[in-house]
GUKE-614348 format. One line per 5 residues: their letters; for each residue x negated, y, z negated of N, C-alpha, C, O. Coordinates in nm, 4 decimals, padded with zeros to 6 digits. Atoms other than C-alpha are relative to their C-alpha. Layout:
<zators>
A = X:Y:Z:X:Y:Z:X:Y:Z:X:Y:Z  ...
</zators>
This chain:
<zators>
MTVIS = -00.0172:00.1268:-00.0633:-04.1190:19.0240:-12.5707:-00.0970:-00.0105:00.1174:-00.1121:00.0826:00.1966  00.0976:00.0228:-00.1062:-04.3798:18.8727:-12.3380:00.0643:-00.0801:00.1102:00.1318:-00.1801:00.0859  -00.0565:00.0698:-00.1157:-04.2808:18.7677:-11.9919:-00.1110:-00.0832:00.0627:-00.2170:-00.0308:00.0969  00.0980:00.0898:-00.0616:-04.4652:18.4642:-11.8524:00.0467:-00.0291:00.1414:00.1560:-00.0815:00.1630  -00.0359:00.0231:-00.1395:-04.4645:18.4457:-11.4789:-00.0743:-00.1222:00.0536:-00.1629:-00.1761:-00.0127
DRTLN = 00.0680:00.1117:-00.0652:-04.5701:18.1693:-11.2407:-00.1460:00.0327:00.0239:-00.2316:-00.0556:00.0183  00.1383:-00.0417:-00.0263:-04.8827:18.3680:-11.1642:-00.0870:-00.0169:-00.1247:-00.2024:-00.0582:-00.1133  00.0735:00.0146:00.1254:-04.9908:18.3672:-11.5315:-00.0280:-00.1478:-00.0269:-00.1399:-00.1828:-00.0646  00.0191:00.1430:00.0226:-04.9400:17.9900:-11.5626:-00.1028:-00.0585:00.0960:-00.1867:-00.1378:00.0531  00.0948:00.0516:-00.0980:-05.1347:17.9148:-11.2435:-00.1408:00.0521:-00.0258:-00.2380:-00.0193:-00.0014
ANATM = 00.1322:-00.0570:00.0274:-05.4201:18.1448:-11.3446:-00.0670:-00.0730:-00.1152:-00.1882:-00.0944:-00.1123  00.0575:00.0715:00.1145:-05.4673:17.9615:-11.6765:-00.0276:-00.1469:00.0325:-00.1125:-00.2091:-00.0313  00.0140:00.1415:-00.0318:-05.4392:17.6181:-11.5154:-00.1212:-00.0294:00.0862:-00.1654:-00.1442:00.0896  00.1151:00.0254:-00.0852:-05.7308:17.6593:-11.2751:-00.1273:00.0468:-00.0675:-00.1282:00.1470:-00.1390  00.1310:-00.0368:00.0534:-06.0971:17.6689:-11.3723:-00.0706:00.0889:00.1006:-00.0477:00.0795:00.2212
PPKLR = 00.0822:-00.0773:-00.0929:-06.3354:17.9209:-11.2301:-00.0879:-00.0959:00.0818:-00.1247:-00.2020:00.0313  00.0781:00.0904:-00.0857:-06.5351:17.7682:-10.9408:-00.1352:-00.0399:-00.0605:-00.1759:-00.1551:-00.0457  00.1304:00.0338:00.0595:-06.8708:17.7851:-11.1279:00.0164:-00.1013:-00.1127:-00.0622:-00.1954:-00.1236  -00.0242:00.0933:00.1101:-06.7295:17.6089:-11.4336:00.0421:-00.1367:00.0531:00.0000:-00.2395:00.0000  -00.0423:00.1257:-00.0606:-06.5624:17.3448:-11.2157:-00.1202:-00.0744:00.0592:-00.1287:-00.1965:00.0463
AKFTV = 00.1190:00.0615:-00.0580:-06.8939:17.2798:-11.0343:-00.0879:-00.0603:-00.1095:-00.1382:-00.1716:-00.0945  00.0805:00.0511:00.1117:-07.0809:17.2422:-11.3662:00.0650:-00.1246:-00.0608:-00.0032:-00.2225:-00.0910  -00.0718:00.1140:00.0560:-06.8139:17.0080:-11.5005:-00.0149:-00.1225:00.0896:-00.0368:-00.2332:00.0403  00.0134:00.1106:-00.0952:-06.8308:16.7936:-11.1869:-00.1409:-00.0577:-00.0033:-00.1576:-00.1797:-00.0023  00.1392:00.0470:00.0045:-07.2123:16.7748:-11.1984:-00.0252:-00.0795:-00.1276:-00.0862:-00.1862:-00.1222
VLVLL = 00.0194:00.0700:00.1273:-07.2111:16.6753:-11.5678:00.0714:-00.1351:00.0014:00.0167:-00.2348:-00.0457  -00.0747:00.1250:-00.0070:-06.9445:16.4120:-11.5061:-00.0695:-00.1024:00.0893:-00.0789:-00.2196:00.0528  00.0707:00.0901:-00.0917:-07.1326:16.2614:-11.2106:-00.1294:-00.0495:-00.0644:-00.1606:-00.1682:-00.0553  00.1247:00.0409:00.0657:-07.4624:16.2597:-11.4056:00.0271:-00.0990:-00.1127:-00.0498:-00.1932:-00.1317  -00.0361:00.0926:00.1064:-07.2923:16.0878:-11.6989:00.0332:-00.1381:00.0560:-00.0106:-00.2392:00.0011
IVAVL = -00.0342:00.1281:-00.0629:-07.1491:15.8166:-11.4730:-00.1256:-00.0686:00.0533:-00.1410:-00.1895:00.0365  00.1249:00.0562:-00.0526:-07.4886:15.7659:-11.3040:-00.0858:-00.0541:-00.1148:-00.1445:-00.1616:-00.1024  00.0800:00.0451:00.1148:-07.6622:15.7400:-11.6447:00.0547:-00.1295:-00.0580:-00.0222:-00.2184:-00.0945  -00.0610:00.1230:00.0515:-07.4153:15.4759:-11.7630:-00.0283:-00.1164:00.0940:-00.0610:-00.2255:00.0474  00.0273:00.1064:-00.0974:-07.4596:15.2727:-11.4432:-00.1470:-00.0422:-00.0030:-00.1775:-00.1613:00.0037
ISAGV = 00.1433:00.0329:00.0068:-07.8401:15.2936:-11.4628:-00.0301:-00.0769:-00.1278:-00.1047:-00.1747:-00.1241  00.0226:00.0703:00.1269:-07.8363:15.1882:-11.8305:00.0507:-00.1430:00.0078:-00.0167:-00.2353:-00.0380  -00.0545:00.1355:-00.0141:-07.6138:14.8907:-11.7515:-00.0880:-00.0847:00.0915:-00.1108:-00.2024:00.0636  00.0881:00.0730:-00.0915:-07.8391:14.7913:-11.4605:-00.1309:-00.0395:-00.0647:-00.1777:-00.1519:-00.0461  00.1268:00.0300:00.0686:-08.1567:14.8121:-11.6693:00.0220:-00.1096:-00.1042:-00.0585:-00.2023:-00.1135
YYFLL = -00.0305:00.1019:00.1000:-07.9979:14.6095:-11.9513:00.0172:-00.1364:00.0670:-00.0401:-00.2353:00.0211  -00.0229:00.1257:-00.0704:-07.8800:14.3411:-11.7065:-00.1312:-00.0544:00.0570:-00.1569:-00.1744:00.0472  00.1276:00.0424:-00.0564:-08.2213:14.3292:-11.5344:-00.0902:-00.0577:-00.1081:-00.1503:-00.1633:-00.0879  00.0859:00.0493:00.1077:-08.4079:14.2889:-11.8637:00.0527:-00.1306:-00.0573:-00.0256:-00.2195:-00.0910  -00.0580:00.1233:00.0514:-08.1663:14.0224:-11.9837:-00.0257:-00.1158:00.0950:-00.0608:-00.2252:00.0507
MRSKL = 00.0236:00.1059:-00.0979:-08.1990:13.8227:-11.6623:-00.1488:-00.0309:00.0127:-00.1868:-00.1458:00.0354  00.1439:00.0204:-00.0132:-08.5755:13.8732:-11.6510:-00.0542:-00.0886:-00.1111:-00.1371:-00.1760:-00.0861  00.0498:00.0790:00.1114:-08.6336:13.7274:-11.9950:00.0701:-00.1347:-00.0099:00.0226:-00.2246:-00.0793  -00.0764:00.1246:-00.0025:-08.3752:13.4539:-11.9338:00.0370:-00.0477:-00.1400:00.0381:-00.1679:-00.1664  -00.0439:00.0364:00.1338:-08.2644:13.4628:-12.2966:00.1509:-00.0191:00.0030:00.2256:00.0744:00.0314
TFIEQ = -00.1425:00.0279:00.0015:-07.9274:13.2954:-12.3243:00.0343:-00.0762:-00.1267:-00.0440:-00.1587:-00.1737  -00.0450:00.0672:00.1212:-07.7326:13.1794:-12.6264:00.0512:-00.1386:00.0351:00.1309:-00.1546:00.1275  -00.0401:00.1382:-00.0243:-07.6871:12.8034:-12.6406:00.0531:-00.0568:-00.1316:-00.0070:-00.0345:-00.2367  -00.0640:00.0465:00.1211:-07.4591:12.6275:-12.8892:-00.0274:-00.1466:-00.0320:00.0536:-00.2088:-00.1006  00.0339:00.1373:00.0333:-07.6295:12.2865:-12.9085:-00.0722:-00.0013:-00.1345:-00.1063:00.1037:-00.1888
EAHFI = 00.0681:00.0082:00.1282:-07.7926:12.1570:-13.2238:-00.1494:-00.0211:00.0145:-00.2270:00.0533:-00.0454  00.1429:00.0251:-00.0195:-08.1282:12.0125:-13.1128:-00.0362:00.0400:00.1425:00.0243:-00.0076:00.2385  00.0380:-00.0548:-00.1298:-08.3008:12.1945:-12.8275:-00.1430:-00.0418:00.0327:-00.2359:-00.0142:-00.0433  00.1331:00.0386:-00.0457:-08.5932:12.0473:-12.6356:-00.0742:00.1258:00.0466:-00.0239:00.2017:00.1294  00.0755:-00.1195:-00.0377:-08.8645:12.3135:-12.6065:-00.1316:-00.0314:00.0700:-00.1983:00.0595:00.1194
GKVDN = 00.1225:00.0332:-00.0708:-09.1570:12.1213:-12.4608:-00.0740:-00.1162:-00.0635:-00.0224:-00.1839:-00.1524  00.0836:00.1094:00.0505:-09.4369:11.8738:-12.5273:-00.1362:00.0534:-00.0395:-00.1885:00.1464:00.0217  00.1384:-00.0224:00.0399:-09.7678:11.8894:-12.7097:-00.0622:-00.1386:-00.0078:-00.0247:-00.2191:-00.0931  00.0596:00.1330:-00.0112:-09.9838:11.5900:-12.6181:00.1118:-00.1033:00.0154:00.1868:-00.0981:00.1128  -00.1036:00.1034:-00.0089:-09.7558:11.2888:-12.6891:00.1231:00.0320:-00.0829:00.2073:-00.0556:-00.1030
CSLYV = -00.1139:-00.0387:00.0829:-09.5058:11.4803:-12.9029:00.1004:00.0815:00.0805:00.0654:00.1753:00.1521  -00.1096:-00.0791:-00.0567:-09.1697:11.6014:-12.7803:00.0500:00.0927:-00.1103:00.0779:00.0479:-00.2215  -00.0363:-00.0994:00.1005:-09.0720:11.9226:-12.9606:00.1455:00.0414:00.0170:00.1905:00.0721:00.1274  -00.1393:-00.0415:00.0025:-08.7148:12.0058:-13.0572:00.0180:00.1041:-00.1100:-00.0477:00.0984:-00.2139  -00.0335:-00.1002:00.1006:-08.5740:12.3044:-13.2435:00.1459:-00.0201:-00.0387:00.2329:-00.0356:00.0470
IDKNF = -00.1363:00.0075:00.0519:-08.2669:12.2774:-13.4641:00.0351:00.1406:-00.0464:-00.0120:00.1864:-00.1505  -00.0326:-00.1389:00.0314:-08.1171:12.6240:-13.4647:00.1303:00.0367:00.0692:00.1396:00.0275:00.1916  -00.1277:-00.0349:-00.0624:-07.7582:12.7371:-13.4092:-00.0087:00.1300:00.0780:00.0771:00.1564:00.1622  00.0177:-00.1265:-00.0726:-07.8854:13.0751:-13.2841:-00.1165:-00.0090:00.0984:-00.1884:00.0887:00.1196  00.1118:00.0251:-00.0905:-08.1318:12.9239:-13.0356:00.0078:00.0893:00.1232:00.1137:00.1040:00.1842
LEGNN = 00.0096:-00.0803:-00.1219:-08.2468:13.1524:-12.7551:-00.0935:-00.0700:00.0975:-00.2131:-00.0839:00.0717  00.0800:00.0684:-00.1012:-08.3649:12.9707:-12.4454:-00.0981:00.0991:00.0614:-00.0615:00.2129:00.0907  00.1012:-00.0866:-00.0592:-08.6874:13.1141:-12.3056:-00.0863:00.0690:-00.1033:-00.1791:00.1418:-00.0681  00.0786:-00.0623:00.1063:-08.8228:13.2233:-12.6436:-00.1205:-00.0887:-00.0301:-00.1038:-00.1995:-00.0811  00.1218:00.0798:00.0171:-09.1858:13.1015:-12.6601:-00.0496:-00.0029:-00.1437:-00.1433:-00.0767:-00.1742
DYTTM = 00.0431:-00.0005:00.1400:-09.2186:13.1769:-13.0323:00.0246:-00.1344:-00.0668:-00.0484:-00.1707:-00.1591  -00.0313:00.1288:00.0614:-09.0619:12.8388:-13.1167:-00.1177:-00.0966:00.0122:-00.1513:-00.1647:-00.0847  00.1127:00.0919:-00.0190:-09.3542:12.6434:-12.9706:-00.1133:00.0344:-00.0958:-00.1741:-00.0547:-00.1552  00.1055:-00.0428:00.0928:-09.6012:12.8483:-13.1742:00.0353:-00.0385:-00.1431:-00.0507:-00.0866:-00.2169  -00.0410:00.0341:00.1368:-09.3995:12.7962:-13.4947:-00.0109:-00.1503:-00.0255:-00.0557:-00.1922:-00.1322
VTNEM = 00.0064:00.1455:00.0177:-09.3758:12.4194:-13.4398:-00.1452:-00.0461:-00.0080:-00.1793:-00.1270:-00.0943  00.1406:00.0421:00.0039:-09.7469:12.3812:-13.3636:-00.0678:00.0452:-00.1293:-00.1556:-00.0247:-00.1799  00.0556:-00.0429:00.1296:-09.8316:12.5837:-13.6762:00.0410:-00.0955:-00.1109:-00.0406:-00.1291:-00.1967  -00.0452:00.0964:00.1009:-09.6205:12.3478:-13.8876:-00.0675:-00.1352:00.0199:-00.0985:-00.2038:-00.0775  00.0708:00.1259:-00.0265:-09.7821:12.0474:-13.7149:-00.1398:00.0041:-00.0620:-00.1827:-00.0922:-00.1254
KYHKV = 00.1338:-00.0146:00.0567:-10.1255:12.1765:-13.8152:00.0046:00.0001:-00.1517:-00.0796:-00.0623:-00.2162  -00.0114:-00.0104:00.1456:-10.0117:12.2566:-14.1705:00.0208:-00.1374:-00.0629:-00.0359:-00.1673:-00.1681  -00.0301:00.1332:00.0543:-09.8787:11.9019:-14.2226:-00.0872:-00.1095:00.0612:-00.0659:-00.2278:00.0347  00.0963:00.0933:-00.0621:-10.1594:11.7375:-14.0182:00.0698:-00.1100:00.0793:00.0412:-00.2284:00.0611  -00.0694:00.0941:-00.0880:-09.9293:11.5730:-13.7636:-00.0857:-00.0184:00.1241:-00.1209:00.0787:00.1911
DCNGR = 00.0870:00.0314:-00.1135:-10.1357:11.3976:-13.4953:00.0841:-00.0454:00.1189:00.1563:-00.1448:00.1107  -00.0761:00.0337:-00.1208:-09.9854:11.3917:-13.1460:-00.0858:-00.0710:00.1047:-00.0399:-00.0916:00.2170  00.0882:00.0666:-00.0966:-10.2794:11.2172:-12.9777:00.0272:-00.1492:00.0092:-00.0043:-00.2103:00.1112  -00.0253:00.1440:00.0009:-10.1700:10.8641:-13.0714:00.1280:-00.0354:00.0705:00.1407:-00.0161:00.1914  -00.1257:00.0459:-00.0582:-09.8211:10.7308:-13.0176:00.0965:00.1149:00.0233:00.0770:00.2264:-00.0252
NLDLY = -00.1026:-00.1010:-00.0283:-09.5169:10.9162:-12.8898:00.0780:00.0320:-00.1271:00.1168:-00.0577:-00.2019  -00.0773:-00.0457:00.1148:-09.3393:11.1227:-13.1548:00.1020:00.1042:00.0461:00.0799:00.1766:00.1431  -00.0972:-00.1071:-00.0190:-09.0290:11.3395:-13.1613:-00.0048:00.0877:-00.1245:00.0113:00.0392:-00.2365  00.0088:-00.0931:00.1119:-09.0649:11.6501:-13.3771:00.1200:00.0931:00.0031:00.1515:00.1528:00.1061  -00.1155:-00.0876:00.0153:-08.7629:11.8425:-13.5040:-00.0361:00.1091:-00.0996:-00.0761:00.0812:-00.2126
YSWFI = 00.0424:-00.1139:00.0813:-08.8267:12.1891:-13.6416:00.1186:00.0928:-00.0276:00.2030:00.1165:00.0588  -00.1021:-00.0980:00.0355:-08.6026:12.4308:-13.8263:-00.0571:00.0902:-00.1082:-00.1421:00.0492:-00.1872  00.0357:-00.0904:00.1089:-08.6476:12.7335:-14.0453:00.1106:00.1016:-00.0170:00.1805:00.1368:00.0780  -00.0972:-00.1055:00.0266:-08.4252:12.9872:-14.2118:-00.0477:00.0801:-00.1198:-00.1305:00.0354:-00.1992  00.0323:-00.0903:00.1103:-08.4508:13.2754:-14.4518:00.1269:00.0223:-00.0801:00.2308:00.0580:-00.0246
KKDLQ = -00.1117:-00.0270:00.0898:-08.2208:13.3037:-14.7511:-00.0518:00.0892:-00.1107:-00.1356:00.0487:-00.1913  00.0487:-00.1056:00.0889:-08.2707:13.6192:-14.9536:-00.1480:00.0213:00.0290:-00.1824:00.0600:00.1406  00.1437:-00.0202:-00.0212:-08.6509:13.6368:-14.9994:-00.0744:-00.1318:00.0154:-00.1971:-00.1347:00.0062  00.0605:00.1325:-00.0079:-08.7136:13.2634:-14.9528:00.0060:-00.0515:00.1431:00.1125:-00.0517:00.2049  00.0055:00.0597:-00.1329:-08.8275:13.1084:-14.6238:-00.0118:-00.1511:-00.0159:-00.0952:-00.1999:-00.0921
NYFLG = -00.0028:00.1449:00.0067:-08.7530:12.7394:-14.5744:-00.0382:-00.0555:00.1367:00.0302:-00.0297:00.2357  00.0474:00.0613:-00.1241:-08.9481:12.5462:-14.3080:00.0231:-00.1502:-00.0097:-00.0051:-00.2116:-00.1127  -00.0248:00.1439:-00.0043:-08.8487:12.1931:-14.2054:-00.0628:-00.0567:00.1264:-00.0493:00.0002:00.2346  00.0553:00.0718:-00.1149:-09.0353:11.9524:-13.9788:00.0323:-00.1474:-00.0180:-00.0107:-00.2095:-00.1153  -00.0307:00.1420:-00.0006:-08.8965:11.6069:-13.9026:-00.0850:-00.0676:00.1065:-00.0845:-00.0267:00.2226
VCHPD = 00.0868:00.0741:-00.0918:-09.1409:11.3622:-13.7440:00.0581:-00.1403:00.0141:00.0595:-00.2175:-00.0817  -00.0672:00.1276:-00.0221:-08.9680:11.0620:-13.5880:-00.0788:-00.0863:00.0980:-00.1306:-00.0378:00.1986  00.0708:00.0986:-00.0812:-09.1253:10.7472:-13.4410:00.1034:-00.0795:00.0792:00.1722:-00.1638:00.0216  -00.0994:00.0748:-00.0788:-08.9097:10.6177:-13.1514:-00.0437:-00.1447:00.0209:-00.1628:-00.1755:00.0226  00.0349:00.1381:-00.0333:-08.8877:10.2452:-13.0810:-00.0446:-00.0055:00.1455:-00.0369:00.0948:00.2164
KADND = 00.0568:00.0118:-00.1342:-09.0346:10.1139:-12.7568:00.1019:00.0299:00.1092:00.0647:00.0785:00.2160  -00.1035:-00.0266:-00.0996:-08.7019:10.1426:-12.5724:00.0446:00.1468:-00.0036:00.1216:00.1898:00.0823  -00.0352:-00.1407:00.0176:-08.6698:10.5068:-12.6921:00.1502:00.0221:-00.0185:00.2019:00.1293:00.0129  -00.1430:-00.0144:00.0252:-08.3068:10.4413:-12.7870:00.0295:00.0436:-00.1428:00.1349:00.1009:-00.1706  -00.0212:-00.0279:00.1411:-08.3487:10.4856:-13.1602:-00.1356:00.0271:-00.0641:-00.2389:00.0196:00.0024
YINCQ = 00.1254:-00.0264:00.0712:-08.6091:10.5700:-13.4223:-00.0308:-00.1132:-00.0967:00.0581:-00.1662:-00.1634  00.0455:00.0996:00.0962:-08.8138:10.3210:-13.6216:00.0060:00.0609:-00.1397:00.0614:00.0008:-00.2317  -00.0086:-00.0739:00.1252:-08.8555:10.5737:-13.9019:-00.0289:00.1480:00.0249:-00.0837:00.1854:00.1286  00.0248:-00.1440:-00.0069:-08.8719:10.9477:-13.9656:-00.0565:00.0474:-00.1334:-00.0191:-00.0018:-00.2398  00.0534:-00.0640:00.1186:-09.0710:11.1539:-14.2093:00.0417:00.1456:00.0040:00.0420:00.2074:00.1105
SYRRL = -00.0380:-00.1400:00.0016:-08.9560:11.4947:-14.3216:-00.0951:00.0781:-00.0892:-00.1355:00.0323:-00.1961  00.0877:-00.0919:00.0727:-09.1725:11.7816:-14.4373:00.0759:00.1298:-00.0220:00.1413:00.1821:00.0683  -00.0661:-00.1257:00.0314:-09.0406:12.0872:-14.6115:-00.0990:00.0898:-00.0720:-00.1742:00.0461:-00.1591  00.0905:-00.0971:00.0621:-09.2279:12.4007:-14.7068:00.0814:00.1250:-00.0314:00.1559:00.1750:00.0530  -00.0666:-00.1224:00.0427:-09.0949:12.6973:-14.9018:-00.1038:00.1090:-00.0203:-00.2131:00.0839:-00.0710
SGS = 00.0889:-00.1129:00.0276:-09.2522:13.0401:-14.9098:00.0858:00.1220:-00.0321:00.2018:00.1303:00.0083  -00.0714:-00.1206:00.0402:-09.1521:13.3740:-15.0529:00.0137:00.0055:-00.1502:-00.0521:-00.0688:-00.2230  -00.0164:-00.0131:00.1457:-09.0360:13.4810:-15.3942:00.1410:-00.0309:-00.0436:00.1715:-00.0246:-00.1627
</zators>
């Protein structure tokens, strides 16, 4: 029969000082690493100013007399790729923004291996309350 005394229980319950010091250092370093990672992530997110917006048509800028809008449910504000994509579609469909004011609506999505590009070109009336007419262009690419 083994006799367990208070001294035996207390000896097993305490860590040696060197092991306790190592454990404390590792724990502190882990907490510091998590805080630094969170700070860097927050800084990069705020720096790029990318925020999720749940609107349907998002104004992204102007090219000559054309106002550019993106129709995208996953729109990220501050993403400059949209302007490049819209201007590429304008060139492809030979849309001229030097004449009258136009509103351009752009959208694209990928379904399986097929990319679908849409460009809506709308001619606003003089009061800019409504559109006189709109033309739509669609381009498919992929297999």
